[in-house]
N, C-alpha and C positions, 0 to 999 in steps of 0.2 A: 454474513448476509449472501455474499456471492457463493460460498462454499456450500452453505446451506442448500441454497437454489440448486448446484451443480449436482449434488448429491441426489437429486429427485426424491428424497425421503423425509423431506420436512413437511410436517402435517399443519394445517390451520386449524385454528379452534373450532371456526364452522366455515367451509369453503361454499360460497354460494355457488361457484361453476362445477362442482364435483359432488354429486351426493354420496359418493363414496368416502370422501375425505370429512366427514363430519363429528368424527371421533372426538367430543369436547375435552376429556379429560386427557386423552395424548396428544392433543393441539396445545392444551395448557402446559404439558410437560416439554413439548418441544418450543414452545415460546420462553419457556423459563430455562432451557439449555442455552437457546440462542442469546438469551440476556446475558446469562453468566460468560459465554464465549466472548459477547462484546466487550464485556467488562474486563477479560483478561487481554484482548486485543488492544483496547484502548486505554482507560486508565492506568491499567498496571504495565505492560510491557511497552506501549508507546510512550506512556510516562517516563519509564526507564530510559528509555532509548534517547527521548528528549533531555532529561536531566543529566545523563552520562554525558551526551555531546555538548550541553552548555557548559558542564565542568571542565572539559578539556577545552572547550573554545574560549573559556574566560578573557585571555590575553587578546584574542582576535576580537572579541566583543566589546572589549575595551576602547577598541579602535574605531568598530563599525558601529555598535550599538551599545553605547555605555550606561544607558539607563535600564538594561536589563538588570534581572534581580541579582546575580551573582556579580558581575563588574560594579554594579552599584553598591555592592556592600549590604543590601535589603535582606539577605539571608546570609548565615554564617557558613563556614567550612563544614562544620560539625552537622548542621541541619541538612546540607547537600548530601553528605556521606549518608546519615540516616535515611533520607528519602531514596536513594540509590539503592539500598538493601532491602528497605521496607517494600519498594516496588517490585524488584526482582525476585525475592523469596515469596512475597506474597502471589507473584503472578506465577511462579512455578507450582506453589500449593494448589492454586486454582485449575491450572493445567493439568494435575495429577488427579484431582477431584473428577474434573470432566472425563478423564479415560475411566475413572471407577464407573461414573455414571453411565457411559455408554456402552460399558461391558468390554473394554478392549483387553485383549490377552497382553498386547504389547502397548506400552504407553505413546501412543503415537502423538498425541497432543503434547504431552510434556516433552518427549524428544524433539518436536518442532519448536517447543517453546525454548529449550535450551540452545538449539542451534540458531533461532532468531536472536537470543541474548547475545551469544557468542557474535554473531555478526554484528550487532549493535555496538558491542565493547570494541572490537578491530576497527570498525569505522571512525571511531573517536579517539580511541587510545593508541599511543606509541607501544611498540615500535612499528606495528604495521600501518595504522592510521589511514586507512583505505581513502579517506576524503581527500587526503594529500594528491591524490590522482583522481581527476575529474571523472573519467570513465568507470574505474572501480569502484569510487565512492558513490557516484550517482546511481549506478546499477545496483548496487548494495542497498540503498535507499529505495528504489523501486521494488526491490524484491521484498524488502521488509513490509512495505505498505500495501502491497499488492498479493504476492504469492503466499507468503507466509499466513496471513488471515484466511486466504482463501482456502489453502490447504488444511487450517485448524478447523475451519466451519464444516468443510466437508468430511474430515475426519470423524467429528463429532456425529454427524447423521449419517454417513455412509461410509464408503470405502475408496481409497486412491488406488483403485486397480486396473486403471487404463492409462497408457502414456500421454493421451490428449488432457488428462488432469493435471499434468505436470507441464506439459508443452504450452498450453494456451495460458496459464498465470505467468509463465517464463516469458513469454512473447509481451504480454501485458506489461511487465518489469521493464521491458525496453521503453515503452511509452511512457513508464514513470521515471525512467531515468530522463527522459525531456522534461517530464513536470518538475523534477529537483532541479533542472539547470536555472528554473525560473526563480528560485530562492537564492541563486549564486549571483545574480545580477548585482544585486544592492550591497555584497560584499567584495565587490571586485578589488577594490583598493587594500582593504584589510588582508584578503587573501595572498595579495601581491605581495605585500611588506611581509608576511608571515612564512611565506616560500610554499603556499598551498596551490598546487597546480590544478585549480578547478577549471572546467571547461571555458568559461568567459576569460579567465587569465591565459590560458593554453592558446585559444582561437581568437580571443577578442570577441567584444561584446557582438559585434555584428556577424562573425562566423558562429558564435555559440546560439544566437536567436534561430538560425536556420538548421542548426542540429537539433534543437529543441522542437521546432515544428514539424521538422523532417520525421524525428522518431515517434512522433505522437501520430501523425497523419500515417505513416506508412505502415505501422505496426497495427493498426485498426483496419486498413485497408487488408492486409494480409489475413487477421482474423475473420473478415468479411468474407474474403473468397474462400476460407477454410469451410465457413459455414454453408456457403452456397455449393462447395464440392459435396458435402454430404446430404444435400438435398433440402435443407433448411432455408429455402429462398425467402421467406417471410421474415425470417431473423437476420438473414444477411440484409436484407433491405432496410430493415429498421435499424441496424448498425450503421449503415450508411447515411441514413437520415439524421442520427444522432451525431454522425462525424461533420456533417455540413455546417452547422453552427460553431463548432470549434475551428474550422477553417477561416469562417468569417472573422471571429474573433483574434484570429493569428494574424489575420490581413489588416485588422482596424487597430489591434491594440499592440499586441507582442512585436510585430514585424517593424513598426513605425517607431516605438520608443520601449523597449523591455525594460529598462530602469525605471521609469515613471509610471509606467501601466502594469507592474508586475502583480499587485493585489488585485487590481481590477480585472486583469486578464484570468488571473486563476478564479475569481470568484465567478466571472461569466461563462469560461469554457468548461469548468472542471465537473460541474454537474452534468453535463453531456457525456464526459468521459465515463463517469461512474454509473450513469444510467446504460451506458454501453456495455460495460463489464457486467452488469447485473442481467443484461439481456441476452449475453452470451452465456452467463451461467444458467440461467433459466432454460435455454436452448439445449446446453448438455443435459440437464437434469429430465428433459422432456424427450429427448431423442431416443430412438430404439437402437442401440448399436449392435444389436444380435440379428437385425433384418438383413 
């Protein structure tokens, strides 16, 4: 969705705000493209990422969360392997179909999907197993959940032809690193036993919670400053307004007790973060970079 917005080339079915954007058939086609892109990024490639991570985490999950499907024995090894391959190959097939639909000479969406799938694999699997290092692992997660879907959506509807289209998603992935830390608080004991140097293990829960809050807050302040610098003061102000409730939930939920409040903090704060990314993407889509 953010990539489509940043492209500036997504058409509504009937735009009540723009009389020049009321081509119903074009809007229906773009809606269909967006839906297929969401199926690619969500059920297929995110599903592949989660399944392969759960498979390689089965020993840790047996300590931290023994009720999960794999360590509990609810699904067999054969079913897990089938699911991994089905989601991966199905996702790559959808990615190539989107490239054909978008008329790409070079299969950009497929290339991004292959790269993202490779990052997902080395995040979870030995010998690299990026998640053994809190910095590399959490940044890989942030990139997978923010940058790659953004670039996919933008490639489907437009072009990745300016450095800012890479720089801002990469910056937002630093905030994604902070969000990923929240998921590590509940696993700190199992991670320590299995030798995973997550940030809560490396810096302690108290140190990691400040890294989490700082990365999320400072990244968005930096993006707001950039939007202000290109003359988009309204969008910059909007982004700051969306940051304020996030800081409030950091102060009232995350910092007092990140272990007990991890789910509540994510549910309370993350919607404002996501709307901030969308606001940034809309700003890029409407900004005249040639002026």
